[in-house]
N, C-alpha and C positions, 0 to 999 in steps of 0.2 A: 711804377704803380702810383695812381693818383693819391695824394695825401688826404683828400677828402674821404676816401674809402678806408684808409688806415688810421683815421683820427690824428693826422699830422705826425704819425710815428713812422719809423723807417725799419721795418723788419729785415733781418739779415737772411742770407740764403738758407741757413738751417731751419729757420722758422717757416719760410715758404715751402721748403721740402717736406717738413713735418706736416704742414697744412695739406699739401697734395696727397701725402700718404694716408692721413687720417680720413680724408673725404673723397677717396677714389670713386666710390659708388655714386656720389652726388655729382662729381665732375664728369662722369660718363654721360649723364643726362644732358649736359651742356651741349654736346654735339647735336643731339636731336633738336634741342631748342634753337640752335644756330641755323639748322636746316629749315626749321619752321619759319624763322624770320626771313630767310632767303626766299622761301616760297611765297610769303606774303608780299615781298618786294618784287615779285615777278621774275626772279633770277633762276628758277628751277625749270629749265627747258630740257625736254627729254628726247628730242629727235635723234641725237647722237651722243653716246657716252663712251668713255674709254676706261679700261682697267689696266692697272700696272702695279708693280711692287718695287720697293727699294730697300736696301740693307741699311740698318741703323745701328751705330755703335752703341753697345750697352755700357753700363757702369762696371766694366770688368776688363781685365787685360788678357790678351792671348798668352802672355808669359805665365799666367797663373794656372793654365791648363795642366792637368795631371792625368796620367794613365791609371788604370786600375791598380797596378802593382805599386806605382808611386803613392797613390792614395792610401793603400793598405800600410805602406811603410810609415807614412806621416801619421796615420791613426795610431799605430803602435807607439811611435815616438811621443805623440801628444798624451796618450794614456799613461805611459811610463813617467813622462815629465810631470804630468798632472798629479799623479799619485805622490811623487816625491815632493812636489810643491805644496800639495795639500797637507802633508805631514809636517813640513817645515812651517807653513803658515799657521797650522793648528798649534804647534809647540810655541811659536812666538806669540800668538794671540793669547794662549793660556797664561804665559808668563806676564804679559802686559795686563790682562784682566785681573789676575791674582794680585798684582801690585796696585791696581786702581780700585777694584771692587771687593777684593777679598777672595779667598780660595774657593768659595762656594758659588760664585757668579761667573757666567760666561756669555759671549755673544755668538749668534748663529748666522750672521749676515755673510753671504759669500762675497769675497773680494771682487772688485770690478775686473781686474785683469784675469781672474779665474773664470769669471762669467764669459769673457771674450774667448778664452780657450775652449769653454764648453760649446759656445756657438760655432766656433771653427770646427770642432769635432762633429757637431750635428750636420754642418754643411758638407764635410768630407764624407760622412756616411750617406748623405743624400746623393752625392756624386757617384759613390760606389754603387748604390742601388740603381741609379740612372743607367750606368754603363752595363750592369748585369741585365736590366730589362731590355735595353737596346740589343744586346747580344742574343737574348732569348727571342726577340722579334725577328732578327735576321735569320737565326737558325730555323725558326718555324716556317718563315716564308720560303727559304731554300728547300726545306723538306717537302713542302707542298709542290714546288716546281719539279723536284725529282720524282715525286709520286705521279704527277700528271704525265711526265715524260715516260715513266715506266709503263703507265696504263696505255699510252699511245703506242709504245713499242710492242706491247703485248697484243693490242688489237690489230695492228697492221702486220705484225710478224717480221718487222725490219726496224733497224735503228733510224730514228729521225735524223734529218740532215742538220748540219751546223756543228759547231764546236761541242766537245764533250763538256757537260755542265760541271761546275765546281762542286766539290764536296761541301757539306755543312761547315766543317772545320776551316776550309779555305775562305768561305764567305764571311764568317764572323771576324770582325776586325779586332785583332789582338792589341793594336796600338791606338784604339779609340781613346779619346780624352774627354774630360769634363772639367768644368771651371768651379772651384770652391768659392770664389768671390761671389758669383751669381750662378748657381747650379742650373737655373732654368734658361740661361742664355745659351746660344749655340755658336759654333765656329762656322762662319759663312764666307763663301767665296765671292769676291767682287772683281770688277775690272782692274782695280788697283792692287789686288792682293787679297788677303784674308782679314776679317775682323771678327771680334767676339760681340754678338748682339742678337738682334731680332730682324724679322722681315716685315716691313710695313706695307700694307695693301690699301689701295684707293680705287674707288670708282668716281669719276669726275665727269661733269657735263661740259658742253661746249663753252659755257661761260666760266669754266674753271671753279665751279662750286662743287665741293666734295659731297657726294651722295651717300657713300658708305666708306667706313674706315675700319681696318682690322689689323691686329698685330699677330703674327704667327711665328712659331719656333722653327717651322720647316724651312730648309735652305732654298728649295725651289718653289715655283708657283703652280705646279701641275694640278694640285687639288683645290685651288682657291676659287676657281670660277663659280661653281654652284653656291658655295657659301657666301661669296660677295654679292651675287645677284639676289639671293634670298634676303640678305641684310639690307640691300638697297631698296627692295620692295617693301620691307617692313618699315624702314625709315621714312619712305615716301608716304606710306599709309598713315604713320603718326603725324606727319606734317600736312595731312589732308590733301595730298596730291593724288588725284585719281587717274591722271593720264598715264598710259603705259609707256615703258621705255621702247624706243624705236630700234636703233642699231647699237650693238655693243662691240667695240673694237678692242683687240688685245694682241700682244706680240706672240712670238713663237714659244715663249716660256710657258704658255698656258695650254694644257692638253685639250685637244678638240673633243668635246663630249659626244658620245653616241646619241642617236635620236632618242628623246624621252628622258635623258639623264637629268636635265634640269628639273623637269616635273617630278621625277622620283626623289629629288633632293628637296622638294617642297617649294619650288619656284612656280609662279603662276603665269608670268609673262611668256608670250611666244616671241622671243627675241630674234632679231635678224643678227646672227652672230657672224663676225668677220675676224677670224683668228689667223694670224700669219703662220705659214708652214715652214718658213725659213727665217734666218736672222735678218735684221733690218736691211742691210745692204743687199743681201741676196733676194729679199722680197721685192725691193724696189727694182732690181735688175730684171727679175723674172716677170713682174707685171708690166715693166716698160718695154721689154723686148718681145714678149710673146703676144700674139694677136688675141683679141677678144673672142671668146667662143661663140658659136652660133648654133641654132637648132635646139632640139630637145636634149635634156640631160640623159646621158646613157644610164641604163638601169644597173649595170654591173660595176659602177664606180664605188670605191671604198669611201668612208667618211672623210678621210684626208684628201682624196682626189676630188670629191665634191667641193670641199672648201677651197682647194687650189683653183678650181674652175670658177667658183663664185668670185674670188679675188681678182680674176682676170677679166671679169665683165666690166663694162663701162661704169655701171653703178657701183660695183665693188671697188674699182680703182678710185672713183670720186670720193666715196665714203672713207676708205682706209687712209687717205691723205690726212684726215683730221686727227688721227691717233696721236702723232708726235706733238702736235700743237695744242692738244687738249689736256693730257694728263702729265706729260713730262715737265711743262713749265710749273706745275703745282709743286712737284718735288723740288724743282729748282728754287722756287720761292721759299719753301719750308727749310730746305737744307742749306741753300746758298745765301739767299737774302736775309733770312731770319736766323740763320746759324743753328737751327734745331736739328742738327745731324747726329746728336748724341743724346741718348736717353739717360736721365740722371738717377732714376729710381731703379732699384734692384728687385728682381723677382718678376715673373710673367704678369701677375695680376696688377702690380703697381706700374710696370712699364706699359702695359696695355692701356691703363687709365691715363697715363701721361700722353700716349699717342692720340687718344681720343681728345684730350684737351688741346693738343697742338693743332689737330684738324678742326676743332670747333673755333679756335681763334683765327684760323685761316679763313673760314667762312665769314666770321664777323668782320675781318679786315676787308 
């Protein structure tokens, strides 16, 4: 950090962390300002953009994860220990204050170590509530599936094909875990194993300028496309960029939206979406080996089949080649070159602000 900004002082890491935490809302606006500067410099070209996500390690360890039963045991232990400790602390404090101030004077300040136990107890209760809410969501979703299946069976007079659906009890994960260090972080699967953290999303243009950045707690990317497109449109409008986005490229992790889904989500652009239907190596093999389609598009194709056909066209092949060289290098620069592969702030709100700051500095660089 330049000494001119800090008045020749050298703040330590805790001061910097406290500054980021206290000014999260203001730091969020820096990303919009960085995009505006890039636009004025002529760097925001919108012919082809790409969307992708990457898992970011949070400021929490997997080893801290607890099941609901484990959390309940620790809550009881903390409460029991806290009560005993409070009684002992109170007795010792009374004796100390009687000796110092007299028998009629006492202090009410809570000891710092007791405060830490209280905050730990609050986080454990938050984790327990999170697991209960997730179990309720899973149960409700499965009940809806069973009701739809029963209605279909009643209407047709025969059992639907496929495996027998699981019961609500079988669907709800009894061994689900939450993290008391950062209850809002999630256990995420990566190519190298599992990590405790968040999922960072980016939309990047061909010049590797970040147009939209978002941090989500969801492990997969299925539901991120409409949200990210809408955010990119809003950011571009704030930066006074009136040109529409041309083609948007994404890998197979993003669900192919049904016609009109983006407009229903509040997006205004009529994007040329190119979303892979297979993993990278499979997509390259399929587009390389299969001939380009000719003639009119058959009317009976599903949304997925239409996307597969589009990716096999000459234009589709040409455009989709840009995906890996557009967005993946940005994650490489952020996580590899700059070593910003771990979020230092805890809690979704603060971690999200930190991700926005990281992306703003990428655009400035």
